[in-house]
Backbone as numpy.savetxt, mean C-alpha at the origin, in Angstrom:
# Nx Ny Nz CAx CAy CAz Cx Cy Cz
18.18 40.33 -6.77 18.04 39.43 -8.03 18.63 38.15 -7.13
19.58 38.42 -6.26 20.71 37.83 -5.41 19.47 36.90 -4.50
18.45 37.63 -4.11 17.53 37.41 -3.02 16.53 35.95 -3.54
15.96 36.40 -4.89 15.24 35.43 -5.89 16.12 34.16 -6.01
17.22 33.93 -6.08 18.11 32.88 -6.38 18.59 31.92 -5.24
18.46 32.99 -3.65 18.49 32.31 -2.82 17.18 31.10 -2.06
16.11 31.70 -2.45 14.72 31.10 -2.46 14.55 30.12 -3.50
15.19 30.18 -4.38 15.00 29.09 -5.27 15.91 27.83 -5.23
16.91 28.13 -4.44 17.68 27.31 -3.95 17.21 26.77 -2.62
16.89 27.26 -1.73 15.92 26.52 -0.60 14.72 25.76 -1.12
14.25 26.34 -2.28 13.14 25.08 -2.61 13.81 24.25 -3.15
14.71 24.01 -3.88 14.78 23.15 -4.43 15.81 21.95 -3.55
16.11 22.53 -2.42 16.80 22.01 -1.22 15.68 20.88 -0.79
14.58 21.72 -0.35 13.12 21.30 -0.14 12.29 20.15 -1.01
12.57 20.28 -1.96 12.18 19.18 -3.13 12.89 18.39 -3.30
14.43 18.37 -3.13 15.02 16.73 -2.81 14.88 16.22 -1.51
14.31 17.07 -0.50 14.56 16.27 0.71 13.20 15.54 0.70
12.28 16.11 0.18 10.76 15.55 0.03 10.65 14.02 -0.74
11.75 14.47 -1.92 12.08 13.11 -3.04 12.51 12.09 -2.40
13.22 12.43 -1.66 14.11 11.55 -0.56 13.44 10.72 0.18
12.40 11.38 0.81 11.44 11.34 1.86 10.34 10.07 1.05
9.94 10.28 0.08 9.04 9.69 -0.79 9.39 8.44 -1.20
11.03 8.43 -1.52 11.67 7.04 -2.18 11.84 6.41 -0.53
12.27 6.99 0.10 12.33 5.85 1.51 11.16 5.49 1.90
9.94 5.84 1.92 9.04 5.72 2.48 8.08 4.45 1.47
8.48 4.86 0.17 7.76 3.74 -0.86 8.43 2.79 -0.75
9.68 2.85 -0.66 10.45 1.51 -0.11 10.03 1.02 1.21
9.88 1.38 1.96 9.65 1.17 3.28 8.06 0.13 3.33
6.84 0.92 1.96 5.52 0.33 1.92 5.89 -0.80 1.04
6.63 -0.98 -0.04 6.61 -1.89 -0.86 7.43 -3.21 0.06
7.90 -2.85 1.08 8.38 -4.14 1.53 7.71 -4.63 2.89
6.55 -3.63 3.23 5.79 -4.14 4.28 4.68 -5.42 3.81
4.46 -6.20 4.84 3.53 -7.07 4.42 2.40 -6.81 5.27
1.32 -6.90 4.62 -0.29 -6.62 4.95 -0.93 -8.22 5.05
-1.22 -8.83 6.29 -1.70 -9.49 6.02 -3.38 -9.46 6.43
-4.11 -10.13 5.75 -5.88 -9.79 5.77 -6.53 -11.18 5.34
-7.16 -11.28 6.69 -8.12 -12.50 6.27 -9.67 -12.43 6.00
-10.64 -13.23 5.43 -11.68 -13.58 5.50 -12.66 -14.76 5.72
-13.50 -14.87 6.26 -14.53 -15.60 6.34 -13.92 -16.37 7.62
-13.72 -15.11 8.70 -13.03 -15.59 10.27 -11.60 -16.16 10.01
-11.07 -15.77 9.22 -9.65 -16.52 9.59 -9.72 -17.65 8.50
-10.66 -17.69 7.79 -10.69 -19.46 6.73 -9.62 -19.24 5.32
-9.66 -17.80 5.32 -8.38 -17.47 4.28 -7.60 -16.11 4.55
-6.22 -16.51 4.59 -5.55 -15.33 4.82 -4.65 -15.27 3.73
-4.50 -13.63 3.40 -3.65 -13.30 2.03 -2.60 -12.50 2.81
-1.22 -12.69 2.29 0.16 -12.01 2.95 0.31 -10.92 0.74
0.33 -9.58 1.59 0.14 -9.07 0.63 1.59 -7.68 0.54
2.11 -7.62 -0.27 3.23 -6.27 -0.08 2.87 -5.04 -0.31
3.63 -4.09 -0.23 3.30 -2.88 -0.72 3.21 -2.58 -1.69
3.73 -3.42 -2.58 3.69 -3.06 -4.29 2.74 -4.08 -5.04
1.78 -4.66 -4.04 0.35 -5.24 -4.64 0.86 -6.69 -5.09
1.99 -6.88 -4.70 2.31 -8.46 -4.77 2.00 -9.49 -3.52
1.33 -10.41 -4.24 0.59 -11.48 -3.08 1.78 -12.60 -2.86
2.20 -12.70 -1.54 3.17 -13.18 -1.02 2.84 -14.69 -0.17
1.50 -14.41 0.52 1.08 -16.02 0.62 -0.24 -16.09 0.54
-0.59 -17.13 0.84 -1.89 -17.65 1.14 -2.25 -18.86 1.51
-2.94 -18.62 2.51 -3.31 -19.74 3.74 -4.65 -20.18 3.59
-5.01 -21.24 3.36 -6.50 -21.67 3.62 -6.84 -22.77 4.11
-7.49 -22.35 5.23 -8.29 -23.50 6.41 -9.16 -24.34 5.96
-8.47 -25.80 6.07 -8.84 -27.08 5.22 -10.59 -26.83 5.71
-11.13 -26.32 6.55 -12.40 -26.18 6.56 -13.10 -25.44 5.79
-12.66 -24.33 4.98 -12.72 -23.93 3.82 -12.87 -24.57 2.58
-12.56 -25.61 2.45 -12.41 -26.66 1.42 -13.40 -27.56 1.60
-14.26 -27.10 0.58 -15.83 -28.24 0.56 -15.93 -28.08 -0.89
-15.77 -29.52 -1.62 -15.80 -29.66 -2.97 -17.26 -29.27 -3.47
-18.15 -29.64 -2.48 -19.51 -29.08 -3.06 -19.69 -27.63 -3.07
-19.02 -26.58 -2.74 -19.20 -25.46 -2.41 -17.95 -24.69 -2.64
-17.63 -24.90 -3.91 -15.85 -24.34 -4.70 -16.50 -22.87 -4.35
-17.57 -22.31 -4.83 -17.82 -21.06 -5.01 -17.72 -20.29 -3.33
-17.79 -20.64 -2.76 -17.63 -19.87 -1.25 -16.04 -19.67 -0.89
-15.31 -20.93 -1.17 -13.87 -20.13 -1.11 -13.61 -19.36 -1.84
-14.14 -19.32 -3.57 -13.53 -18.07 -4.41 -13.70 -16.70 -3.93
-15.30 -16.73 -3.06 -15.92 -15.62 -2.70 -14.91 -15.10 -1.88
-14.47 -15.89 -0.79 -13.53 -15.83 0.49 -11.65 -15.37 0.11
-11.47 -15.76 -1.01 -10.40 -15.71 -1.53 -10.42 -14.06 -2.27
-11.31 -14.09 -2.81 -11.84 -12.28 -3.49 -11.56 -11.36 -2.69
-12.67 -11.49 -1.52 -12.84 -10.63 -0.31 -11.29 -10.55 0.34
-10.57 -11.41 0.58 -9.42 -11.30 1.30 -8.01 -10.38 0.13
-8.44 -10.45 -1.14 -7.85 -10.14 -1.88 -7.68 -8.58 -1.52
-9.24 -8.37 -2.03 -9.62 -6.92 -2.57 -9.95 -6.11 -1.12
-9.71 -6.46 0.33 -9.49 -5.98 1.21 -8.17 -5.48 1.22
-7.08 -6.46 0.94 -5.92 -6.36 1.21 -5.41 -5.34 -0.02
-5.64 -5.44 -1.14 -5.45 -4.17 -2.10 -5.74 -2.77 -1.68
-7.21 -2.83 -0.98 -7.90 -1.73 -0.49 -6.57 -0.85 1.05
-6.21 -1.93 2.02 -5.45 -1.76 2.86 -4.01 -1.00 2.14
-3.23 -1.51 1.29 -2.07 -1.17 0.55 -2.43 0.14 0.20
-3.45 0.62 -0.61 -3.64 1.64 -1.12 -3.94 2.81 0.31
-4.43 2.30 1.01 -4.92 3.50 2.35 -3.54 3.88 2.80
-2.92 2.53 2.85 -1.34 3.20 3.32 -0.53 4.14 2.56
-0.90 3.72 1.35 -0.24 4.92 0.10 -0.50 6.01 0.38
-1.78 6.52 0.37 -1.77 7.69 0.60 -1.96 8.00 2.06
-2.03 7.57 3.18 -1.62 7.72 4.19 -0.01 8.91 4.13
0.41 7.86 3.69 2.42 8.26 3.47 2.03 9.45 2.69
1.66 9.23 1.47 1.55 11.13 0.72 0.86 12.14 1.29
-0.17 11.56 1.94 -0.65 13.00 2.76 0.43 13.51 3.90
0.95 12.71 4.68 1.88 12.99 5.12 3.21 14.05 4.62
3.60 13.41 3.54 4.85 14.18 3.15 4.20 15.39 2.11
3.07 15.67 1.68 2.79 16.32 0.93 1.77 17.75 1.69
1.54 17.10 3.15 0.72 17.94 3.68 -0.76 17.90 3.20
-1.34 16.61 2.93 -2.71 17.07 2.18 -3.04 17.24 0.88
-1.78 17.74 0.53 -1.81 18.23 -1.15 -1.83 17.11 -1.87
-2.95 17.10 -3.10 -3.02 15.89 -4.10 -1.87 16.28 -5.28
-0.50 15.66 -5.54 0.13 16.01 -6.59 -0.18 14.69 -7.78
-0.59 15.00 -8.76 -0.52 14.06 -9.64 0.53 13.17 -10.05
0.52 11.86 -10.06 1.78 11.31 -10.51 2.42 10.58 -9.61
2.39 11.31 -8.28 2.72 10.47 -7.28 2.08 9.51 -6.85
3.08 8.17 -6.35 2.42 6.96 -5.91 1.54 6.33 -6.44
């Protein structure tokens, strides 16, 4: 019985350590700024790891009153790529912490 209690105690310590590492990694990810551009740099989006857009830069060459749709497409493409990069970074962090196991509800 004593051995089982010791193993459970070790398991709890490992779980607490993993939780602390996950919280630290999540905080680091949320503070990181991902800069993504589209159209050869005509539109640049800065987004943090919490998927919050922090900056948008638009080259004046991208502003054509006769082709607003192109600018909209460039912004949309940059946003989609930015969100993709944040999601991939989150998955990479979780993969490192869980050894590749998929744990529902984390990140």
